[in-house]
C-alpha positions in Angstrom: -6.5 9.1 12.1 -8.7 6.5 10.9 -7.2 3.1 9.7 -6.7 0.4 12.0 -3.8 -1.6 13.2 -5.9 -5.2 12.2 -3.8 -7.9 10.5 -5.5 -10.4 8.1 -8.4 -12.0 5.9 -10.0 -13.0 9.3 -10.5 -9.6 10.4 -13.8 -9.1 8.5 -13.7 -5.4 7.7 -12.8 -4.3 4.1 -9.6 -2.6 4.1 -6.3 -1.8 2.0 -3.8 -3.8 3.7 -0.3 -2.0 4.4 2.7 -3.8 5.2 5.9 -2.3 6.4 9.2 -2.7 7.7 9.5 -1.2 11.1 12.1 1.5 10.2 9.8 3.7 7.5 7.1 5.5 9.6 7.4 8.2 7.6 6.7 6.6 4.1 3.7 4.8 5.8 2.3 8.0 7.4 2.3 9.2 3.9 0.7 6.0 2.4 -1.9 6.7 5.1 -2.6 9.9 4.3 -3.4 9.2 0.6 -5.8 6.4 1.5 -7.3 8.9 4.2 -7.9 11.4 1.3 -9.9 9.0 -0.5 -12.1 7.9 2.6 -10.6 4.3 2.1 -10.2 2.4 5.4 -6.8 0.6 6.0 -5.1 -1.8 8.2 -1.2 -1.8 9.0 0.9 -4.9 9.9 4.8 -4.9 10.2 6.7 -7.3 8.0 9.9 -8.7 7.4 9.7 -9.4 3.6 11.0 -7.2 0.7 8.4 -4.3 -0.7 7.2 -6.5 -3.4 6.5 -9.7 -1.6 4.9 -7.6 1.3 2.6 -5.8 -0.9 1.6 -9.1 -2.5 0.9 -10.6 0.9 -1.0 -7.5 1.7 -3.1 -7.7 -1.1 -3.8 -11.4 -0.7 -4.6 -10.8 2.9 -7.0 -7.7 1.8 -10.8 -8.3 1.2 -10.5 -5.7 -1.3 -7.8 -7.4 -3.1 -5.4 -4.3 -3.0 -2.1 -4.1 -0.8 0.9 -2.0 -0.4 4.1 -2.9 0.9 7.0 -0.4 2.1 10.5 -1.4 2.8 13.3 0.0 5.0 15.3 1.2 2.0 12.4 3.3 1.0 10.8 1.3 -1.5 6.8 2.0 -1.8 5.1 -1.2 -3.9 1.2 -1.1 -5.1 0.1 -4.5 -5.7 -3.5 -6.2 -6.8 -4.4 -10.0 -5.7 -4.9 -10.8 -9.4 -1.3 -9.8 -10.3 1.6 -12.4 -10.5 3.5 -11.8 -7.1 6.9 -10.3 -8.8 4.6 -8.0 -10.9 3.6 -5.1 -8.8 1.2 -2.5 -10.5 3.5 0.3 -9.1 7.1 -0.2 -7.8 8.8 3.1 -6.7 12.5 2.8 -5.3 13.9 5.8 -3.0 10.0 7.0 -2.7 9.6 10.6 -1.5 6.7 11.3 0.6 4.6 12.5 -2.2 5.4 9.2 -4.2 4.2 7.3 -1.0 1.1 9.6 -0.5 0.0 9.2 -4.3 0.5 5.3 -4.0 -1.9 5.1 -1.2 -4.1 7.5 -3.1 -3.9 5.4 -5.9 -4.3 2.5 -3.6 -7.9 3.7 -2.8 -8.6 4.6 -6.2 -7.9 1.0 -7.3 -10.5 -0.1 -5.0 -13.1 2.9 -6.0 -12.4 2.0 -9.8 -11.3 5.4 -10.5 -8.2 6.4 -12.6 -5.0 6.4 -11.0 -3.4 9.6 -10.6 0.5 9.9 -12.2 3.4 9.8 -9.8 5.3 13.1 -9.9 8.4 11.4 -10.4 7.2 8.4 -12.7 7.5 4.8 -11.5 10.8 3.3 -11.2 
């Protein structure tokens, strides 16, 4: 799989940053699938923060200004650096694999300035 395991803005390569809690590998994998489908690189880093904070920190670390946070409780969040920290673009509690994939795809589409795809179950 493409992507990478780099962790900060100092990395140099533009990428969507994904921050995740250690217990949610299946949802992270589906976020990666969505990013890969859109051919946008990503960087993974573990985080102990809640999903919103993790997504905001990921967006802040990304040269592309887009970040995704995934919590161990199954929450998946899409954030942009220019948004207020507690007001993410998309936030889905109890995300399904399809939700996670759509959020990964939308993270990539945000970078590419393409229209976002609706989530199957809607935002929570």
